[in-house]
N, C-alpha and C positions, 0 to 999 in steps of 0.2 A: 588539105590544113596551111595554118599559118606558119610562118617561120616561127621557130622557137628561137628567147633570149636564153642566153648564160648571163648568170650573175653572180659577179666573184662571191667567194669564200668571205672575205672579207668586209664586202657590204652586206651581206645577209647576217653576219654575225651582229655587226651594230645595230642592225633594226631589230632584232631579238632579243639585243641588252635593251633598247631603248621602250621596248614594249611590257618586257617585266616591270620598268625603272616606272612605267605609267601604273601598272596596274598597283604597284604596292604603294603608290603615293595618290591613289582617288579617294575622295574624299577628307586628305589631310588639312584642307581648307577650315574644314570647320571648327577644330581647337577641340574636339572630343573624343575622349577616349573610348574605345570600342563597349566597352560595359556601359556608358553611359549613353548609347542609341535611345531615340523614342521606343514605343511600339510603334507597330506598322497604322499606318493612317496618318501618325503624331496628333491625334485630337481625341478630347474624351469622349467614352460612350456616349450614344444618344439618351439614355437614361440610366438612373444610378441605381444600385440597388438601396432596399429601406435599410433605413438608419437600423445599427444593432440595438438602438436602444428604446423601439420601437416610438420614437417620435413622431407627429409629419415632418417630410419635408419640407414644406411651404411654412410661411408665415402663422400660418392657422394654427390654432391651440389644439384642434381636434385631428380626428384621422378621418380619411376617407371624405373629406368636403367636397363640393364641387362649386364652380363658379356661380355668379351672380346669374348669367345668363340662361344656364342649366337649371338652376334653383327656380327661377321663375317660369319653364318650362314645366316643371316637376309640381308645381303649386299650379301650375291654369290644370294639369291633368288629375288633382286630388278631387274625391269626392265629397261632394259636399253633402253632410247626412245629420241630423238633428243627431247629439248624443243620447246613447246607449243608459241602459238604468244601472248599479251597481252590484245588482243582485248578482250574489253568487261570487263576487269579488273577495278574496283574501290573496295578501301579497306572499302565500307559501305555494299559491300556484306558479308563481314565477322565479322558480328554483333560483336564490343565489345566497350569497357568491358561489360561484362555478369552485372547484379546482382546475387549477392551471397547471401544474406540475412542480417541481421543484418545492414542495411545500406551499407554493403561494398559490392564494386564491385570487379572483377576478379582480377584488378591492385591491390589496397589495400588487399586483402588477399596472394597474391604473396611478398607485401612488409614486411607482417609480417609475412610468414613463412622463407623469404633469409635475413632477420634481424637479430640482437642483442639485446634485451632489446628496442624491438617498443614500442612507449604509441601512442595512435589514442584518436582523440578527441571525441566529441557525434557525429561526421558526419561519422565515420571509417576512414576521413586522418589519415596517419602515420603523428606524429608531432618534433617525434624524433626516436634515434636511430642508429644504427653502420650498416653497408653492407659493405659485400668483394664482390668485382666485379672479377667474374669467369675469364672474356675474359684477362683483364688487372692487376689482383692485388690489383688495387687502391681501398683502403678504406674512405668510404665516410659516411658523419655522416648527411646528409638533404635529405631528401627523394625527392626533387624537383630535385635531379642531378642524380638520378637512374631514367633508364626505364625500361621498362619488354620488354624483348625481344621475340619474337618468332622462335625459333629454327629453325625453318625452316620457313622464312619469307612468310605472305600473297600472295605476289606477287609469289614468290619460287614455292610454292602451287598453286598456279594458273596455271604457266605455267607446273606443271608435274603432273596435274589430276585433282586440284580443279574446274578447268573450267566445270566441267561436274554435277558438285554435286548439292545437294539443300542446300536451305536457312540455314535448320537445321544445316547437318552436316558441311557447313561452319563456323557456330556458333560455333559450338561443337569443330573445329578444333582451332577457334581462342580463345577458355576460356578454354582450357583442363588442367586441376588440377590433373589428374593422371600420367598422360603422362610427359616425359623430353621435353615438350615443351614451357615452360614458364619459364621464370629466369629474375633478378632482375641484372641488369649490368649498368655500368656508362654511360651517355647519349651520350658520346665521343665514346666510345668502339662500342654502337648500330648502331649507326647513318654512323658510320666510315663502318659497315658491310652493312648497308641499304639490298639489297635483293639478293646479292650473294652469292652464292653455294660454299661450302669447296673450289674448285680449284680454286675461286676468290677472298675469303676472309679468312682467318686464323686466330683466335684469335692469340693477339701480345704474351702471354704467352705460350710458348709450355708445361709449366706445366695442361692446360686446352684442348688440343688435347685428351686424352685421352676419357677425358668427353665427350667432342664435337662429336666426331668422333661414338660414341656410342649412344648419344642421338639424333644425327640427323639420323643416319641408323631406332633407333630404330621407331621415327616418321614417317620415310617415309613409314617405315614395315606397322604400325600399319594401316594406312592410303591408304596403296594401291598405293602411288606415284613412279613416272618414278626417275630414275636416267639416268643422262650423262655418256657419257664413262669417259672424265677427272673428273666431281667428285665420281666415283665410284673407280678411283685410287686413289684420293687423300683421301679419307676416308678412304683406307687400310693402307694408309702411317698413316694415324692419329690413327688408331688402333693398329699396330704396338708399335704406341709409350707406349701400358698400358703395353708391357713386356719391357720396354728401363730402 
C-alpha cells in the first residue's frame, strides 16, 4: 500500500468552506429567481392543445383541414360516378341540428366557433357577435343573418352515396364538428349555393377557393362519397388556387 498523506485540519476546513460556497452560488449568474426557472427542456411542447374556443389552430377557417398535397391525393382516389337520383330524399333523414350539451345545438356551436366576441343568452342562442363569411367576405353582426352551411350539401351527399347510409351515419354527417363540413356563412351566399356541387357553384370570393376545394375533397373522402367528372375537374382547379 502507498504511504498515506496527512492533511492539516485547517486546510481541510478551508476546502470544505469553499465547496459549500460554490454550491450555494451555482446559477447565480442567470439573474433569475428560483421561481422563474424554465420548465425542463426549456422549449415549448412540439404540439399544442386544441384551442378552448374550438377554432382551427392554423390560418384556415374550417377545422380538420388538410394541406393541398394531401387534398390532391384524396381527390385522385375519389371514385368518379354519375350522380344518383333524389328518390326517397328528405332533409329530415339527416337529423340536425343535434344537441351538443349545455342547451346548445350544432348551429349555436358553429356560430360560437366561427364568430368573434359572441355572446349567448341563457338558452345558448347567439345574441351578439361578429362573423365574416368565407364565401363572399361579408361581415355580419346579426346571428339571424348567418346560415350554417353544409360544405357538402345534404342532397349532394344523398346523390353521391348517403342514400345507402343508416340514420346514425346521416346524423353524424349533418352535425360533423371535427371535419370541414360545417361553416357559418351569410344566408344569401348559402342559399345561392343550394345543393350544387363545385362545378355548378363556386364561392364568389376566389380567395375562398383553396379552402373550399380542400374542404369539399376532405369531406367526400372521409365519408366515401363519389364525385362526377366535371366536379372533380373543378375541384382540381380550386386546389390550383392554393399555389396562386
